DOGU-444842 format. One record per residue (C-alpha): chain; x, y, z; residue in three letters. Coordinates in steps of 0.02 Angstrom, whole numbers, always signed. Each point is the difference from the previous one (the first is absolute). Layout:
<recs>
["A"; [X; Y; Z]; "ala"]
...
</recs>
This chain:
<recs>
["A"; [+8527; -3414; -1189]; "met"]
["A"; [+107; +64; +141]; "arg"]
["A"; [+141; -80; +98]; "arg"]
["A"; [-113; -55; +141]; "glu"]
["A"; [-104; -105; -121]; "asp"]
["A"; [+146; -116; -37]; "leu"]
["A"; [+22; -144; +122]; "ala"]
["A"; [+181; -45; -40]; "asp"]
["A"; [+91; +127; +109]; "glu"]
["A"; [+173; -69; -41]; "asp"]
["A"; [-14; -2; -190]; "cys"]
["A"; [+80; +153; -79]; "gly"]
["A"; [-100; -25; -160]; "ile"]
["A"; [-165; -3; +91]; "ala"]
["A"; [+43; +150; +107]; "gln"]
["A"; [+62; +98; -151]; "ser"]
["A"; [-164; -31; -88]; "leu"]
["A"; [-88; +66; +154]; "gly"]
["A"; [+89; +166; -28]; "val"]
["A"; [-9; +6; -188]; "leu"]
["A"; [-181; -53; -12]; "gly"]
["A"; [-52; -15; -182]; "asp"]
["A"; [+74; +29; -173]; "trp"]
["A"; [-45; +185; +2]; "trp"]
["A"; [+125; +23; +140]; "thr"]
["A"; [+143; -70; -104]; "phe"]
["A"; [-45; +117; -142]; "leu"]
["A"; [-5; +150; +118]; "ile"]
["A"; [+174; -42; +65]; "val"]
["A"; [+58; -25; -180]; "arg"]
["A"; [-60; +171; -55]; "asp"]
["A"; [+62; +91; +155]; "val"]
["A"; [+172; -77; -28]; "ala"]
["A"; [-9; +66; -178]; "gly"]
["A"; [-30; +179; +59]; "gly"]
["A"; [-191; +10; -1]; "val"]
["A"; [-20; +64; +177]; "thr"]
["A"; [-159; +106; +3]; "arg"]
["A"; [-177; -60; +26]; "phe"]
["A"; [-78; +66; -160]; "asp"]
["A"; [+145; -62; -106]; "ala"]
["A"; [-9; -173; +78]; "leu"]
["A"; [-187; -7; -33]; "gln"]
["A"; [+27; +47; -182]; "arg"]
["A"; [+137; -128; -24]; "glu"]
["A"; [-92; -142; +85]; "leu"]
["A"; [-180; +37; -47]; "gly"]
["A"; [-52; -45; +177]; "ile"]
["A"; [-144; +83; +95]; "ser"]
["A"; [+43; +139; +121]; "arg"]
["A"; [-72; -97; +145]; "arg"]
["A"; [+100; -157; -38]; "ala"]
["A"; [+159; +99; -25]; "leu"]
["A"; [-27; +97; +162]; "thr"]
["A"; [-22; -162; +97]; "glu"]
["A"; [+153; -82; -72]; "arg"]
["A"; [+112; +152; +22]; "leu"]
["A"; [-57; +17; +180]; "ala"]
["A"; [+41; -183; +30]; "gly"]
["A"; [+173; +14; -77]; "leu"]
["A"; [+37; +154; +106]; "val"]
["A"; [-63; -87; +158]; "ala"]
["A"; [+111; -150; -38]; "asp"]
["A"; [+153; +110; -28]; "gly"]
["A"; [+19; -42; -186]; "val"]
["A"; [-38; +179; -53]; "leu"]
["A"; [+19; +167; +86]; "ser"]
["A"; [-94; +161; -32]; "lys"]
["A"; [+103; +156; -36]; "glu"]
["A"; [-97; +164; -15]; "pro"]
["A"; [+25; +108; -153]; "tyr"]
["A"; [-148; +117; +31]; "ser"]
["A"; [-83; +62; +159]; "thr"]
["A"; [-148; +93; -78]; "arg"]
["A"; [-78; -114; -51]; "pro"]
["A"; [+95; -140; +89]; "pro"]
["A"; [+83; -111; -130]; "arg"]
["A"; [+131; -135; +17]; "his"]
["A"; [+125; -101; -99]; "asp"]
["A"; [+1; -185; +37]; "tyr"]
["A"; [+179; -64; +5]; "val"]
["A"; [+78; -168; +36]; "leu"]
["A"; [+74; -23; +172]; "thr"]
["A"; [+152; -113; +23]; "pro"]
["A"; [-127; -138; +35]; "lys"]
["A"; [-85; +40; -164]; "gly"]
["A"; [+165; +5; -95]; "gln"]
["A"; [+29; -176; +62]; "gly"]
["A"; [-143; -53; -112]; "leu"]
["A"; [+91; +49; -160]; "leu"]
["A"; [+87; -170; -19]; "pro"]
["A"; [-172; -80; +21]; "val"]
["A"; [-70; +107; -142]; "leu"]
["A"; [+151; -41; -109]; "val"]
["A"; [-24; -186; +35]; "ala"]
["A"; [-185; +10; -42]; "leu"]
["A"; [+35; +93; -161]; "gln"]
["A"; [+136; -122; -51]; "asp"]
["A"; [-113; -148; +37]; "trp"]
["A"; [-143; +78; -99]; "gly"]
["A"; [+110; +44; -148]; "ala"]
["A"; [+79; -173; -3]; "arg"]
["A"; [-144; -116; +44]; "his"]
["A"; [-161; +97; -38]; "val"]
["A"; [+47; +108; -148]; "leu"]
["A"; [+144; -111; -57]; "gly"]
["A"; [+37; -184; -28]; "asp"]
["A"; [+97; -29; +161]; "gly"]
["A"; [+173; +16; -76]; "ser"]
["A"; [+136; +112; +72]; "val"]
["A"; [+70; +142; -104]; "ser"]
["A"; [+114; +146; +38]; "ala"]
["A"; [-67; +100; -146]; "gly"]
["A"; [-168; +64; -57]; "ile"]
["A"; [-79; -12; -171]; "thr"]
["A"; [-78; +134; -107]; "ala"]
["A"; [-188; +22; +18]; "asp"]
["A"; [+0; -100; +162]; "ser"]
["A"; [-92; +53; +158]; "ala"]
["A"; [+170; +42; +78]; "glu"]
["A"; [+50; +108; -148]; "ser"]
["A"; [-166; +93; +3]; "arg"]
["A"; [+10; +27; +188]; "arg"]
["A"; [+175; +72; -9]; "val"]
["A"; [-49; +108; -148]; "gly"]
["A"; [-137; +78; +104]; "glu"]
["A"; [+134; +74; +115]; "leu"]
["A"; [+32; +136; -129]; "val"]
["A"; [-66; +163; +71]; "gly"]
["A"; [+1; -61; +180]; "his"]
["A"; [+110; +78; +133]; "ala"]
["A"; [+114; -113; +100]; "leu"]
["A"; [-66; -21; +178]; "pro"]
["A"; [+119; +35; +145]; "pro"]
["A"; [+123; -145; -10]; "ile"]
["A"; [+172; -16; +78]; "thr"]
["A"; [+122; -128; -68]; "leu"]
["A"; [+180; -35; +51]; "thr"]
["A"; [+148; +40; -112]; "arg"]
["A"; [+132; -134; -24]; "his"]
["A"; [+111; +103; +116]; "asp"]
["A"; [-130; -12; +138]; "gly"]
["A"; [-69; +178; -12]; "ile"]
["A"; [-191; +17; -2]; "pro"]
["A"; [-70; +97; -148]; "val"]
["A"; [-178; +62; -29]; "gly"]
["A"; [-71; -26; -173]; "leu"]
["A"; [-152; +114; +7]; "ser"]
["A"; [+24; +188; -15]; "val"]
["A"; [-101; +80; +139]; "ser"]
["A"; [+117; +139; +52]; "ser"]
["A"; [+44; +75; -168]; "gly"]
["A"; [+47; -42; -179]; "pro"]
["A"; [+136; -126; -34]; "gly"]
["A"; [+80; -72; -156]; "ser"]
["A"; [-63; -109; -138]; "trp"]
["A"; [+28; -179; +57]; "thr"]
["A"; [+10; -168; -85]; "val"]
["A"; [-39; -150; +111]; "leu"]
["A"; [+40; -164; -86]; "phe"]
["A"; [-68; -143; +102]; "cys"]
["A"; [+85; -169; -19]; "met"]
["A"; [-3; -172; +82]; "pro"]
["A"; [+178; +13; +65]; "gly"]
["A"; [+184; +5; -46]; "ala"]
["A"; [+139; -72; +107]; "trp"]
["A"; [+188; +11; +3]; "ala"]
["A"; [+92; -159; -53]; "pro"]
["A"; [+11; -133; +136]; "ala"]
["A"; [-139; +85; +99]; "ala"]
["A"; [-132; -118; +66]; "gln"]
["A"; [-150; +86; -73]; "gly"]
["A"; [-68; -89; -152]; "tyr"]
["A"; [-135; -125; +42]; "ser"]
["A"; [+11; -179; -62]; "pro"]
["A"; [-67; -7; -176]; "gly"]
["A"; [+11; +189; -20]; "trp"]
["A"; [+60; -13; -179]; "gly"]
["A"; [-151; -106; -44]; "glu"]
["A"; [-126; +134; +53]; "ile"]
["A"; [-56; +94; -157]; "pro"]
["A"; [+57; +181; +9]; "gly"]
["A"; [+114; -20; +151]; "ala"]
["A"; [+163; +10; -98]; "ala"]
["A"; [+59; +169; -61]; "gly"]
["A"; [+8; +107; +158]; "cys"]
["A"; [+189; +21; -9]; "thr"]
["A"; [-14; +44; -185]; "val"]
["A"; [-134; +130; +37]; "glu"]
["A"; [+97; +75; +146]; "ala"]
["A"; [+156; +16; -107]; "met"]
["A"; [-101; +77; -143]; "ala"]
["A"; [-56; +139; +117]; "tyr"]
["A"; [+179; +20; +61]; "ala"]
["A"; [+60; +20; -179]; "ala"]
["A"; [-128; +139; -30]; "gln"]
["A"; [+23; +86; +168]; "his"]
["A"; [+82; +154; -75]; "ala"]
["A"; [-146; +21; -120]; "ala"]
["A"; [-126; -7; +142]; "phe"]
["A"; [+105; +119; +106]; "ala"]
["A"; [+10; +124; -145]; "ala"]
["A"; [-189; +8; +2]; "arg"]
["A"; [-5; +22; +189]; "gly"]
["A"; [-78; -172; +21]; "val"]
["A"; [+33; -110; +152]; "val"]
["A"; [+6; -188; -29]; "val"]
["A"; [-37; -131; +132]; "his"]
["A"; [-5; -188; -16]; "gly"]
["A"; [-129; -76; +117]; "val"]
["A"; [-11; -178; +63]; "ser"]
["A"; [-56; -92; +157]; "thr"]
["A"; [+179; -50; +38]; "gln"]
["A"; [+76; +53; +165]; "arg"]
["A"; [+105; +160; -6]; "pro"]
["A"; [+159; -98; +39]; "asp"]
["A"; [-33; -115; -149]; "gln"]
["A"; [-28; +150; -111]; "gln"]
["A"; [+156; +85; +67]; "ala"]
["A"; [+106; -153; -45]; "ala"]
["A"; [-68; +2; -177]; "phe"]
["A"; [+18; +189; -19]; "ala"]
["A"; [+183; -12; +52]; "glu"]
["A"; [+33; -148; -113]; "his"]
["A"; [-82; +84; -151]; "ala"]
["A"; [+68; +175; +42]; "ser"]
["A"; [-175; +71; -18]; "leu"]
["A"; [-4; +191; -12]; "pro"]
["A"; [-178; +8; +69]; "tyr"]
["A"; [-87; -55; +160]; "val"]
["A"; [-99; -161; +22]; "leu"]
["A"; [-154; +4; +112]; "leu"]
["A"; [-61; -144; +108]; "ser"]
["A"; [-186; -39; +9]; "asp"]
["A"; [+30; -149; +115]; "glu"]
["A"; [-157; +43; +99]; "asp"]
["A"; [-100; +11; -164]; "val"]
["A"; [-59; +176; +43]; "ala"]
["A"; [+13; +57; -181]; "leu"]
["A"; [-69; -162; -70]; "ala"]
["A"; [-147; +5; +120]; "gly"]
["A"; [-41; +184; -24]; "ala"]
["A"; [+9; -1; -190]; "leu"]
["A"; [-61; -180; -24]; "arg"]
["A"; [+155; -39; -101]; "leu"]
["A"; [+9; -174; -74]; "pro"]
["A"; [+99; -124; +105]; "thr"]
["A"; [+46; -183; +3]; "phe"]
["A"; [+64; -110; +139]; "arg"]
["A"; [+164; -93; -10]; "ala"]
["A"; [+106; -74; +138]; "gly"]
["A"; [-127; +53; +130]; "gly"]
["A"; [+17; +185; -47]; "val"]
["A"; [-116; +115; -94]; "asp"]
["A"; [+90; +68; -154]; "arg"]
["A"; [-46; +146; -111]; "leu"]
["A"; [-37; -36; -181]; "lys"]
["A"; [+92; +107; -126]; "arg"]
["A"; [-93; +169; -17]; "val"]
["A"; [+67; +176; -25]; "thr"]
["A"; [-83; +160; +63]; "leu"]
["A"; [+40; +179; -54]; "val"]
["A"; [-44; +124; +138]; "val"]
["A"; [-5; +189; -26]; "asp"]
["A"; [+68; +132; +122]; "pro"]
["A"; [-171; +10; +86]; "ala"]
["A"; [+4; -186; +40]; "gly"]
["A"; [-129; -49; -132]; "val"]
["A"; [+24; -155; -109]; "val"]
["A"; [+10; +61; -181]; "arg"]
["A"; [+47; -157; -95]; "ala"]
["A"; [+11; -187; +27]; "val"]
["A"; [+106; -129; -89]; "gln"]
["A"; [-90; -166; +19]; "ala"]
["A"; [+38; -127; -59]; "pro"]
["A"; [+187; +24; -13]; "val"]
["A"; [+40; -113; -145]; "thr"]
["A"; [+180; +54; -29]; "asp"]
["A"; [+98; +29; +162]; "pro"]
["A"; [+155; +48; -99]; "ala"]
["A"; [-92; +135; -96]; "gly"]
["A"; [-118; +62; +136]; "ser"]
["A"; [+110; +145; +55]; "ala"]
["A"; [+14; +72; -175]; "val"]
["A"; [-188; -20; -21]; "glu"]
["A"; [-29; +97; +160]; "met"]
["A"; [+111; +142; -61]; "leu"]
["A"; [-114; +16; -150]; "gly"]
["A"; [-154; +0; +111]; "val"]
["A"; [+76; +134; +110]; "leu"]
["A"; [+45; +110; -148]; "asp"]
["A"; [-181; -5; -53]; "gly"]
["A"; [-64; +38; +174]; "leu"]
["A"; [+127; +137; +35]; "met"]
["A"; [-23; +90; -166]; "gly"]
["A"; [+133; -79; -108]; "gly"]
["A"; [+155; +30; +104]; "val"]
["A"; [+153; -15; -110]; "ala"]
["A"; [+102; -156; +25]; "asn"]
["A"; [+165; +66; +64]; "ser"]
["A"; [+70; -169; +51]; "ala"]
</recs>
């Protein structure tokens, strides 16, 4: 079904469906956002026929959702990448995933945490071994930072994702926030990583706290808590959409559930902490994970 088949010209939902077509299209956008950008890889991931995939990719390119970037001239081969128009679909994917996790796979209740052996836990666990796609987030000081390593090796990185932490008197917590299971504990977790910062630095590991808060909200909390590391804002849910991270919605905002990723210098996820059952002890646990991954680095903290 194309746009011209839909009679309601003024309805954004109808016109969007005219572009997106069927459910295969959503899955293509999902996988491209996650870094699967080549035809053969997309076909393997989706299990779709070559003809059907060709038709849907051509339609997404024609509608400006994807663009084709050549990586080989003989034979001609292309990467399919999201355009700004396509990136605008990431909040839609996050909303669909949250709705599915809550109402289709779950019992309809809201939770800021995930449980062991859940679909969310399994999905996050499958990130191990996958490279981060090109994603740019904003530091709490307003400086953009790229997470993927496409121009050379970087450092080991710990990304601890959390629902949000605010400075006292800041208008950030949603009504009933304390009643949402798993929402409390972000300040405790952030301070736990601050307490172990020297130990992470001794291992050459960079720590970032990630939430969907605005950078100015994060900056206020970082100053209040005297954090020795940088917070990153995923307010446009670029990271959540690309990695299909678990989210929940509170106060009209998509929030990240508590998950921790360990990323190696090549930008590949090497370990995942999910669920995070003890925010106060999560930093020490990650130091142990890193020592195992890095060959038993001596604890010099």
